[in-house]
MARKOLBA-864000 format. One record per atom (N, C-alpha, C): residue number from 1; residue in one letter; atom name; x, y, z. Coordinates in steps of 0.001 Angstrom, whole numbers. Last residue first. Layout:
- num / residuo / atomo / east / north / up
- NUM / A / CA / X / Y / Z
...
***
This chain:
- num / residuo / atomo / east / north / up
- 79 / R / N / 31691 / 20551 / 31588
- 79 / R / CA / 30657 / 21318 / 32302
- 79 / R / C / 31254 / 22225 / 33305
- 78 / G / N / 33039 / 18958 / 29566
- 78 / G / CA / 33431 / 20322 / 29904
- 78 / G / C / 32376 / 21125 / 30626
- 77 / P / N / 32009 / 16399 / 28843
- 77 / P / CA / 32972 / 16516 / 29926
- 77 / P / C / 33243 / 17966 / 30370
- 76 / R / N / 28557 / 15587 / 28518
- 76 / R / CA / 29772 / 16211 / 27962
- 76 / R / C / 30728 / 16546 / 29098
- 75 / L / N / 26190 / 14556 / 29565
- 75 / L / CA / 27381 / 13707 / 29575
- 75 / L / C / 28630 / 14375 / 29023
- 74 / L / N / 24149 / 16460 / 29283
- 74 / L / CA / 24473 / 15935 / 30615
- 74 / L / C / 25805 / 15197 / 30654
- 73 / A / N / 24096 / 16951 / 26532
- 73 / A / CA / 24379 / 18059 / 27452
- 73 / A / C / 24755 / 17551 / 28848
- 72 / W / N / 23469 / 14380 / 25594
- 72 / W / CA / 24738 / 15009 / 25192
- 72 / W / C / 25108 / 16127 / 26171
- 71 / L / N / 20899 / 14108 / 26694
- 71 / L / CA / 21982 / 13195 / 27070
- 71 / L / C / 23340 / 13776 / 26736
- 70 / V / N / 19618 / 16218 / 25330
- 70 / V / CA / 19696 / 16217 / 26795
- 70 / V / C / 20816 / 15301 / 27267
- 69 / F / N / 19893 / 15355 / 22665
- 69 / F / CA / 20482 / 16623 / 23085
- 69 / F / C / 20637 / 16676 / 24604
- 68 / A / N / 18426 / 12962 / 22746
- 68 / A / CA / 19852 / 12931 / 22399
- 68 / A / C / 20539 / 14219 / 22842
- 67 / A / N / 15864 / 13982 / 23340
- 67 / A / CA / 16527 / 13067 / 24277
- 67 / A / C / 18030 / 12999 / 24007
- 66 / V / N / 15393 / 15495 / 21010
- 66 / V / CA / 15457 / 16171 / 22317
- 66 / V / C / 16167 / 15284 / 23337
- 65 / A / N / 15419 / 13412 / 19089
- 65 / A / CA / 16362 / 14524 / 18992
- 65 / A / C / 16508 / 15249 / 20331
- 64 / V / N / 13285 / 11810 / 19970
- 64 / V / CA / 14635 / 11243 / 19934
- 64 / V / C / 15673 / 12366 / 19879
- 63 / V / N / 11174 / 13628 / 19603
- 63 / V / CA / 11461 / 13095 / 20939
- 63 / V / C / 12881 / 12534 / 20997
- 62 / A / N / 11281 / 14002 / 16804
- 62 / A / CA / 11483 / 15133 / 17710
- 62 / A / C / 11839 / 14657 / 19116
- 61 / A / N / 10742 / 11409 / 15880
- 61 / A / CA / 12019 / 12043 / 15555
- 61 / A / C / 12306 / 13220 / 16488
- 60 / T / N / 8122 / 11101 / 16855
- 60 / T / CA / 9190 / 10219 / 17321
- 60 / T / C / 10561 / 10828 / 17059
- 59 / T / N / 6834 / 13074 / 15351
- 59 / T / CA / 6848 / 13163 / 16805
- 59 / T / C / 7962 / 12306 / 17384
- 58 / L / N / 7204 / 12029 / 12774
- 58 / L / CA / 7771 / 13337 / 13123
- 58 / L / C / 7843 / 13523 / 14635
- 57 / A / N / 5789 / 9603 / 12984
- 57 / A / CA / 7221 / 9586 / 12679
- 57 / A / C / 7877 / 10916 / 13056
- 56 / L / N / 3187 / 10581 / 13487
- 56 / L / CA / 3841 / 9713 / 14462
- 56 / L / C / 5359 / 9702 / 14246
- 55 / S / N / 2702 / 11955 / 11117
- 55 / S / CA / 2768 / 12712 / 12367
- 55 / S / C / 3430 / 11889 / 13470
- 54 / T / N / 2758 / 9743 / 9383
- 54 / T / CA / 3715 / 10833 / 9217
- 54 / T / C / 3834 / 11640 / 10501
- 53 / L / N / 590 / 8248 / 10289
- 53 / L / CA / 1936 / 7672 / 10374
- 53 / L / C / 3010 / 8743 / 10229
- 52 / D / N / -1506 / 10058 / 9706
- 52 / D / CA / -1252 / 9632 / 11086
- 52 / D / C / 154 / 9065 / 11246
- 51 / R / N / -1283 / 10288 / 6902
- 51 / R / CA / -1174 / 11473 / 7750
- 51 / R / C / -831 / 11081 / 9179
- 50 / I / N / -1707 / 7608 / 6149
- 50 / I / CA / -434 / 8254 / 5816
- 50 / I / C / -227 / 9482 / 6704
- 49 / L / N / -4342 / 7308 / 7108
- 49 / L / CA / -3273 / 6464 / 7622
- 49 / L / C / -1912 / 7097 / 7361
- 48 / W / N / -5733 / 9155 / 5559
- 48 / W / CA / -5693 / 9320 / 7014
- 48 / W / C / -4556 / 8524 / 7619
- 47 / G / N / -5281 / 7975 / 3035
- 47 / G / CA / -4799 / 9330 / 3322
- 47 / G / C / -4700 / 9593 / 4811
- 46 / T / N / -6615 / 5560 / 3410
- 46 / T / CA / -5181 / 5553 / 3140
- 46 / T / C / -4580 / 6922 / 3428
- 45 / V / N / -9212 / 6508 / 3713
- 45 / V / CA / -8584 / 5791 / 4822
- 45 / V / C / -7078 / 5772 / 4639
- 44 / R / N / -9567 / 7629 / 1153
- 44 / R / CA / -9654 / 8471 / 2349
- 44 / R / C / -8952 / 7804 / 3521
- 43 / A / N / -9311 / 5345 / -441
- 43 / A / CA / -8364 / 6446 / -611
- 43 / A / C / -8380 / 7368 / 602
- 42 / R / N / -11533 / 3869 / 403
- 42 / R / CA / -10186 / 3344 / 650
- 42 / R / C / -9146 / 4450 / 528
- 41 / G / N / -13573 / 5584 / -546
- 41 / G / CA / -13439 / 5298 / 882
- 41 / G / C / -12059 / 4772 / 1233
- 40 / I / N / -13118 / 5398 / -3278
- 40 / I / CA / -12987 / 6698 / -2617
- 40 / I / C / -12807 / 6502 / -1115
- 39 / A / N / -13705 / 2705 / -3648
- 39 / A / CA / -12341 / 3188 / -3923
- 39 / A / C / -12097 / 4535 / -3255
- 38 / A / N / -16433 / 2720 / -3051
- 38 / A / CA / -15521 / 1943 / -2203
- 38 / A / C / -14075 / 2399 / -2399
- 37 / E / N / -17349 / 4258 / -5180
- 37 / E / CA / -17526 / 4754 / -3815
- 37 / E / C / -16596 / 4015 / -2853
- 36 / A / N / -16704 / 2558 / -7293
- 36 / A / CA / -16112 / 3897 / -7227
- 36 / A / C / -16205 / 4457 / -5812
- 35 / H / N / -18332 / 367 / -6709
- 35 / H / CA / -16875 / 203 / -6702
- 35 / H / C / -16183 / 1552 / -6614
- 34 / W / N / -20841 / 1586 / -7027
- 34 / W / CA / -20475 / 1020 / -5739
- 34 / W / C / -18966 / 860 / -5635
- 33 / A / N / -20757 / 2285 / -9726
- 33 / A / CA / -20843 / 3346 / -8720
- 33 / A / C / -20436 / 2825 / -7346
- 32 / V / N / -20723 / -265 / -10837
- 32 / V / CA / -19589 / 633 / -11071
- 32 / V / C / -19585 / 1750 / -10029
- 31 / R / N / -23250 / -1146 / -9957
- 31 / R / CA / -22036 / -1841 / -9517
- 31 / R / C / -20807 / -959 / -9686
- 30 / E / N / -24922 / 644 / -11337
- 30 / E / CA / -24964 / 584 / -9879
- 30 / E / C / -23688 / -58 / -9335
- 29 / V / N / -24350 / -78 / -13932
- 29 / V / CA / -24037 / 1285 / -13489
- 29 / V / C / -23998 / 1334 / -11970
- 28 / R / N / -25351 / -2712 / -13809
- 28 / R / CA / -23937 / -2461 / -14114
- 28 / R / C / -23524 / -1067 / -13643
- 27 / R / N / -28041 / -2340 / -13281
- 27 / R / CA / -27224 / -3034 / -12292
- 27 / R / C / -25743 / -2799 / -12545
- 26 / G / N / -28784 / -1050 / -15647
- 26 / G / CA / -28963 / -399 / -14356
- 26 / G / C / -28103 / -1028 / -13289
- 25 / L / N / -28307 / -3028 / -17533
- 25 / L / CA / -27511 / -1804 / -17568
- 25 / L / C / -27600 / -1065 / -16231
- 24 / P / N / -30181 / -5061 / -17367
- 24 / P / CA / -28922 / -5231 / -16638
- 24 / P / C / -28057 / -3974 / -16623
- 23 / I / N / -33424 / -3536 / -16896
- 23 / I / CA / -32386 / -4097 / -17748
- 23 / I / C / -31085 / -4199 / -16954
- 22 / G / N / -35659 / -2220 / -15899
- 22 / G / CA / -35446 / -3629 / -15580
- 22 / G / C / -34403 / -4288 / -16459
- 21 / L / N / -36530 / 363 / -16080
- 21 / L / CA / -36376 / -404 / -17312
- 21 / L / C / -36190 / -1889 / -17066
- 20 / T / N / -36863 / 1207 / -13376
- 20 / T / CA / -37823 / 1571 / -14426
- 20 / T / C / -37727 / 672 / -15653
- 19 / I / N / -34762 / 23 / -11852
- 19 / I / CA / -36160 / -90 / -11430
- 19 / I / C / -37110 / 144 / -12596
- 18 / G / N / -32424 / 587 / -13302
- 18 / G / CA / -32747 / -794 / -12917
- 18 / G / C / -34206 / -967 / -12548
- 17 / L / N / -32535 / 3356 / -13522
- 17 / L / CA / -32582 / 2534 / -14738
- 17 / L / C / -32975 / 1096 / -14403
- 16 / I / N / -32330 / 3984 / -10773
- 16 / I / CA / -33513 / 4396 / -11554
- 16 / I / C / -33644 / 3556 / -12815
- 15 / T / N / -29808 / 2901 / -10190
- 15 / T / CA / -30998 / 2433 / -9485
- 15 / T / C / -32260 / 2762 / -10272
- 14 / G / N / -28170 / 4406 / -11893
- 14 / G / CA / -28252 / 2948 / -12018
- 14 / G / C / -29473 / 2378 / -11349
- 13 / V / N / -28570 / 6964 / -10835
- 13 / V / CA / -28970 / 6682 / -12224
- 13 / V / C / -29108 / 5177 / -12435
- 12 / A / N / -27467 / 6576 / -8262
- 12 / A / CA / -28876 / 6950 / -8420
- 12 / A / C / -29375 / 6638 / -9827
- 11 / L / N / -24821 / 5982 / -8944
- 11 / L / CA / -25610 / 5016 / -8182
- 11 / L / C / -27104 / 5302 / -8328
- 10 / A / N / -24076 / 8348 / -10190
- 10 / A / CA / -24096 / 7112 / -10965
- 10 / A / C / -24913 / 6035 / -10260
- 9 / T / N / -24251 / 10029 / -7948
- 9 / T / CA / -25102 / 10271 / -9110
- 9 / T / C / -25212 / 9018 / -9970
- 8 / L / N / -22246 / 8936 / -6337
- 8 / L / CA / -23636 / 8899 / -5875
- 8 / L / C / -24615 / 9150 / -7018
- 7 / A / N / -20003 / 9455 / -7964
- 7 / A / CA / -20348 / 8077 / -7585
- 7 / A / C / -21801 / 7983 / -7140
- 6 / V / N / -20065 / 12258 / -8091
- 6 / V / CA / -20176 / 11469 / -9321
- 6 / V / C / -20604 / 10042 / -9001
- 5 / A / N / -19688 / 12863 / -5391
- 5 / A / CA / -20929 / 13274 / -6054
- 5 / A / C / -21141 / 12482 / -7344
- 4 / A / N / -17126 / 11827 / -5031
- 4 / A / CA / -18237 / 11272 / -4257
- 4 / A / C / -19574 / 11631 / -4900
- 3 / L / N / -15538 / 13422 / -6695
- 3 / L / CA / -15737 / 12002 / -7013
- 3 / L / C / -16905 / 11391 / -6255
- 2 / N / N / -17039 / 16699 / -7319
- 2 / N / CA / -16068 / 15773 / -6752
- 2 / N / C / -16453 / 14314 / -7030
- 1 / M / N / -17216 / 19119 / -9773
- 1 / M / CA / -17951 / 18049 / -9129
- 1 / M / C / -16942 / 17025 / -8595
***
């Protein structure tokens, strides 16, 4: 069972407890589930950001390497 399913299950249980019993426990479970879901969302965004920045860095490194090779090939004296 993944974290999103656990968070949604906890949110559902908290809502049911809050509605049926009317005790603060339902709200606490709901709050914990909300924080868990928010943490999962932040982790996904962070993962996407790391992936995007990594691909940007690799692309930049490849462009710089190709440009350096072209400049080296054009400027070497023994042509």
